[in-house]
C-alpha positions as CSV (number, residue, x, y, z in Angstrom):
1,X,14.9,-27.7,-3.6
2,X,14.1,-28.7,0.3
3,X,17.7,-27.4,1.0
4,X,17.0,-24.2,-0.9
5,X,13.7,-23.8,1.0
6,X,15.3,-24.6,4.2
7,X,18.8,-21.8,3.5
8,X,15.4,-19.7,3.3
9,X,13.9,-19.7,6.8
10,X,17.2,-20.4,8.4
11,X,18.5,-16.8,6.5
12,X,15.5,-15.5,8.2
13,X,16.0,-16.3,11.5
14,X,19.2,-16.4,11.6
15,X,19.4,-12.7,10.4
16,X,16.9,-12.0,12.8
17,X,18.9,-13.1,15.5
18,X,21.8,-11.8,14.9
19,X,20.7,-8.2,14.6
20,X,19.1,-8.7,17.8
21,X,21.9,-9.6,19.7
22,X,24.1,-6.9,18.8
23,X,21.4,-4.6,19.7
24,X,21.2,-6.1,23.0
25,X,24.5,-6.0,23.3
26,X,24.5,-2.2,22.4
27,X,21.3,-1.4,25.1
28,X,23.4,-3.8,27.7
29,X,27.0,-1.5,27.7
30,X,25.4,1.4,28.8
31,X,22.4,2.8,29.7
32,X,21.1,4.1,27.1
33,X,18.4,7.4,26.4
34,X,14.8,6.7,25.5
35,X,14.8,8.5,22.4
36,X,18.2,6.6,21.7
37,X,16.8,3.4,22.5
38,X,13.6,4.6,20.0
39,X,16.2,5.1,17.4
40,X,17.8,1.3,17.8
41,X,14.5,-0.1,17.8
42,X,13.1,1.4,14.3
43,X,16.3,1.0,13.1
44,X,16.0,-3.1,14.2
45,X,13.0,-3.1,12.7
46,X,13.8,-1.3,9.5
47,X,16.9,-3.9,8.5
48,X,14.6,-6.6,9.5
49,X,12.3,-5.3,7.6
50,X,14.9,-5.1,4.5
51,X,15.7,-9.4,5.2
52,X,12.5,-10.1,5.1
53,X,12.2,-8.1,2.0
54,X,15.2,-9.7,0.4
55,X,13.9,-13.6,1.5
56,X,10.9,-12.6,-0.4
57,X,12.1,-12.3,-3.7
58,X,13.5,-15.2,-4.3
59,X,10.6,-17.1,-2.6
60,X,8.9,-15.9,-5.3
61,X,11.1,-17.0,-7.4
62,X,10.6,-20.8,-6.0
63,X,7.0,-20.9,-5.8
64,X,6.8,-19.8,-9.7
65,X,9.3,-22.6,-10.5
66,X,7.3,-25.2,-8.4
67,X,4.1,-24.4,-10.3
68,X,6.3,-25.0,-13.8
69,X,7.4,-28.3,-12.6
70,X,4.2,-29.2,-11.3
71,X,2.4,-28.5,-14.8
72,X,6.0,-31.0,-16.4
73,X,4.9,-33.6,-14.0
74,X,1.5,-33.1,-14.4
75,X,2.2,-33.5,-18.1
76,X,4.3,-36.5,-17.7
77,X,2.0,-38.5,-15.8
78,X,-0.1,-37.9,-18.0
79,X,1.5,-39.8,-20.9
80,X,3.0,-42.3,-18.3
81,X,1.9,-43.9,-15.9
82,X,4.7,-43.8,-12.7
83,X,4.8,-44.9,-9.4
84,X,7.6,-42.3,-8.6
85,X,6.1,-39.2,-11.0
86,X,3.5,-39.4,-8.4
87,X,6.1,-39.5,-5.6
88,X,7.8,-36.6,-7.2
89,X,4.6,-35.3,-7.1
90,X,3.5,-35.5,-3.8
91,X,6.7,-33.8,-3.3
92,X,6.6,-31.0,-5.1
93,X,3.4,-29.7,-4.2
94,X,4.1,-30.8,-0.4
95,X,7.1,-28.3,-1.2
96,X,4.6,-25.3,-2.6
97,X,2.3,-25.6,0.8
98,X,5.1,-24.8,2.8
99,X,6.1,-22.3,0.3
100,X,3.3,-20.7,0.9
101,X,2.9,-20.7,4.4
102,X,6.0,-19.2,4.6
103,X,5.1,-16.6,2.1
104,X,2.2,-15.6,4.6
105,X,4.5,-15.4,7.5
106,X,6.9,-13.0,6.0
107,X,3.8,-11.0,5.3
108,X,2.6,-11.6,8.6
109,X,6.1,-9.6,9.6
110,X,6.7,-7.3,7.5
111,X,2.9,-5.6,8.6
112,X,3.9,-5.9,12.2
113,X,7.7,-4.2,12.1
114,X,6.1,-2.0,9.8
115,X,5.1,1.5,11.7
116,X,1.9,1.9,11.0
117,X,1.2,5.2,8.4
118,X,-1.8,6.4,9.4
119,X,-4.5,8.2,7.2
120,X,-6.8,9.7,9.8
121,X,-10.5,11.3,8.8
122,X,-13.0,11.5,10.9
123,X,-15.6,9.0,10.7
124,X,-18.8,8.1,12.5
125,X,-17.4,5.0,14.3
126,X,-21.7,3.3,14.0
127,X,-21.1,3.3,10.6
128,X,-18.0,1.7,10.2
129,X,-18.7,-1.3,12.0
130,X,-22.0,-1.3,10.2
131,X,-20.2,-1.8,7.5
132,X,-18.2,-4.3,8.2
133,X,-20.9,-6.6,9.9
134,X,-22.8,-6.8,6.9
135,X,-19.5,-7.7,4.8
136,X,-18.3,-10.6,7.0
137,X,-21.9,-11.6,7.0
138,X,-22.2,-14.3,4.3
139,X,-19.4,-15.4,5.9
140,X,-20.8,-15.8,9.4
141,X,-23.9,-17.4,7.7
142,X,-21.6,-19.8,6.3
143,X,-19.7,-21.5,9.4
144,X,-23.2,-21.1,11.4
145,X,-22.4,-17.9,13.4
146,X,-25.1,-15.9,14.6
147,X,-23.9,-12.5,14.2
148,X,-25.9,-9.8,16.9
149,X,-25.8,-6.0,16.3
150,X,-26.2,-3.8,19.0
151,X,-25.0,-0.1,18.2
152,X,-25.3,2.9,20.5
153,X,-28.4,5.7,19.0
154,X,-26.6,8.0,16.9
155,X,-23.8,8.8,15.3
156,X,-20.5,8.1,16.9
157,X,-17.6,10.4,15.5
158,X,-13.7,9.5,15.8
159,X,-10.7,10.9,13.9
160,X,-8.8,7.8,12.7
161,X,-7.6,5.8,9.9
162,X,-10.8,3.6,9.0
163,X,-8.6,0.8,6.4
164,X,-6.9,0.0,9.8
165,X,-9.7,-0.4,12.2
166,X,-11.3,-2.4,9.3
167,X,-8.3,-4.4,9.5
168,X,-8.5,-4.8,13.2
169,X,-12.1,-6.2,13.3
170,X,-11.6,-8.5,10.6
171,X,-9.0,-9.7,13.1
172,X,-11.5,-10.1,15.8
173,X,-14.2,-11.6,13.6
174,X,-12.6,-13.8,12.3
175,X,-10.7,-15.4,15.4
176,X,-13.8,-15.7,16.7
177,X,-15.0,-17.5,13.9
178,X,-12.6,-19.7,14.6
179,X,-13.2,-20.1,18.3
180,X,-16.6,-21.1,17.5
181,X,-16.1,-24.1,15.2
182,X,-19.4,-25.2,15.4
183,X,-20.9,-22.6,14.7
184,X,-22.2,-20.2,17.8
185,X,-22.8,-16.1,18.2
186,X,-20.8,-13.1,18.1
187,X,-22.3,-10.1,19.5
188,X,-20.4,-6.9,17.9
189,X,-21.6,-3.7,20.1
190,X,-20.7,0.1,20.3
191,X,-20.8,2.3,23.2
192,X,-19.6,5.9,24.6
193,X,-17.6,6.1,27.3
194,X,-17.0,9.5,28.7
195,X,-14.2,10.8,26.5
196,X,-14.0,7.6,24.1
197,X,-16.0,5.1,21.7
198,X,-15.9,1.6,22.7
199,X,-16.0,-1.3,20.9
200,X,-17.2,-5.0,21.9
201,X,-16.4,-8.0,20.0
202,X,-18.3,-10.6,21.8
203,X,-17.9,-15.0,21.0
204,X,-19.7,-18.1,22.5
205,X,-16.6,-20.3,21.7
206,X,-14.2,-21.9,23.9
207,X,-12.5,-18.9,25.3
208,X,-8.7,-18.5,26.4
209,X,-6.9,-20.4,29.3
210,X,-6.6,-18.4,32.7
211,X,-2.4,-19.3,31.9
212,X,-2.7,-17.9,28.5
213,X,-5.1,-14.8,28.0
214,X,-1.6,-13.0,29.4
215,X,0.2,-13.5,26.1
216,X,-2.4,-13.6,23.7
217,X,-1.0,-9.6,22.4
218,X,2.4,-10.8,22.2
219,X,4.0,-11.3,18.8
220,X,4.4,-14.8,17.4
221,X,1.9,-16.2,20.5
222,X,-0.7,-18.2,19.2
223,X,-2.8,-20.9,20.9
224,X,-3.5,-22.0,17.4
225,X,-1.3,-24.7,15.7
226,X,-2.0,-23.4,12.6
227,X,-1.8,-19.4,14.0
228,X,0.5,-17.0,12.9
229,X,0.8,-15.0,16.4
230,X,0.8,-11.6,14.3
231,X,-2.4,-10.7,14.3
232,X,-3.3,-9.6,17.7
233,X,0.2,-7.9,18.0
234,X,-0.4,-6.0,14.7
235,X,-4.2,-5.2,16.2
236,X,-2.7,-3.9,19.7
237,X,0.0,-2.1,17.3
238,X,-2.7,-0.5,15.0
239,X,-5.4,0.8,18.1
240,X,-2.5,1.4,19.8
241,X,-1.6,4.2,17.1
242,X,-4.6,5.9,17.3
243,X,-4.0,6.5,21.1
244,X,-6.3,3.7,22.4
245,X,-6.2,0.3,24.0
246,X,-7.1,-2.9,23.2
247,X,-8.2,-5.5,26.2
248,X,-9.8,-8.9,26.3
249,X,-11.7,-10.8,28.8
250,X,-12.7,-14.5,29.2
251,X,-13.8,-17.4,31.0
252,X,-12.8,-20.9,29.6
253,X,-16.0,-22.4,28.1
254,X,-18.1,-19.3,28.1
255,X,-16.7,-17.3,25.0
256,X,-14.2,-14.4,25.0
257,X,-14.5,-10.5,24.7
258,X,-12.4,-7.6,22.8
259,X,-13.0,-4.3,23.9
260,X,-11.4,-1.7,21.9
261,X,-10.9,2.1,23.5
262,X,-10.9,4.7,20.7
263,X,-10.8,8.7,21.5
264,X,-13.9,10.2,20.6
265,X,-14.7,13.5,18.9
266,X,-16.8,15.1,20.9
267,X,-19.4,18.4,19.6
């Protein structure tokens, strides 16, 4: 079973590496026009996405069978005490947790390589941010985080995909929560700046070291050992698809401030 799991992981990265190698050889063989380069990148993303889907199917089967094995081992252990059965149960549980983690990695990868399919509509950004504050509030309370909303007066109209922006905001809230394991304050502000709508998410956590802040939007780069490294890169991709941008400022020991700027609908 360990060999099967290892084979899945190796297959994903080996297949991805081959695709990247082929693309780099083709791109480096001659000067490539921008439109050709875009097409090649889209094709690379499609192929790697299909590879991830192919790995995900046997992974789901593996998870189901692991659960069945766990149930069988539990039944045997209840009927007869055995140190070897207990050891086997622990090993199967470790494999189950690793398959869960691998599935999370694949899900994050598939979200990242997918082209954002926006379903834009005219939205009051203040209302959307307010809804997300209400949604996140109970979780913030459980973690000792005081949420400080400061929304600008009046309506703040934008044309955007509300579900995707909610995904970005929730990711920023969770990142702030993880940066404040002992609790703290989370300030969430909105404002207008010329033809832009601005959202600020500011925490009082440990901050981001200067040597790492320039890389936090890179895919698969994370400052936390348990982080996937895709949350912020996916957030930047979604904001970019809306014609906006996301930036960060931080000072170690004084928290971090993420700023989202989106095109604003001006009456």
